[in-house]
N, C-alpha and C positions, 0 to 999 in steps of 0.2 A: 621234455617239459620246458615251457618257456621260463626264462630266468628273470625277465624284466616285465614291467607293466605294459610297455608298448608291444612287446612280443605276445603277451596274453591277448591284448586287444586285436592284434593282427590275426591270431588264430581264430578268434570269434568272428571277425569280419570276413575272413576268407571262407569259413564254413558257410556263413550266410550267403555270400556271393556265389559259392559253388552251387548251392541249391537253386539260387535264382537263375544262374546261367543254364543249369541242367533243364529247368522248366522251359526256357526259351528254345533250347536245342531240340527238346522233344517236340515242342510245338512246330518247329521247322520240319523235322522229320515227318510228322503227321501230315503237314501241308503237302510235302513232296509225295508222300504215299497216296494222298487223295488225288493228286494230278495223275499219277500212274493208273489209278483204278477208276478213272472217269469213264462213263459208259457212252455218253453222247458228246457231240461236238460242243453243244451249249454248256454242258457241265464241265467239259475240259477247259473251255475258255474261262469260265467263272473260277474254277479251282486254280488255274494258272495265274489269274489276276490276284487271287488271295495269297498264293505262295510267293509271288513276286513282291508283294507288299511286305510279307514276313521277312524274306531274304534281304530286302533293302534296309529294313529296320535293324536287323541283326548285323549287317555289314557296317552300318553307320555307328552302331554301338561298339563295334570291334569284337563281337562274339564269333563271327566268321570272317575270313579274309574277303576283301572286296572281289578278288578274282574268283573265289569259290562261288560267291553269289552270282557273278556275271556268267560263269560257266553253267550253273544250274538254270539260270534264266534263259540262256541260249538253247540249252537242251529242251526246255519246255516249249520254247518258240518253235523249234524244229518239229517237236511232237504235234503241236497244233497245226503247223503247215502241212505235215504229212498225213493228217487224220483222214482227209478226203481220199487220198490215193490208196490208203491201206484197206 
C-alpha cells in the first residue's frame, strides 16, 4: 500500500494509463490482423494504410518502439508487393 499522497496518486494514474495503453495496443493488433486477413488487393492496400497510420501514431506516443513500427510497416509493404505473385 502507498504510504504517501503522491504514491497514491501515482497508483491511480498508472492504473488509468495502463487501461488507456491496453486499448491502443489492442487496436494495433486488430489493425495488423485485418491486414493479414485481407482478401483482395484493394482491401489489402486499404488495411495496410490504416495499420500504418495506427503504428505511426503509437510509435510517436512511445507505446511501441519506432523500430517495431518500422519493421511491421516493412512487412506489410512486402505483403502488398508480393500479393500479385502469390
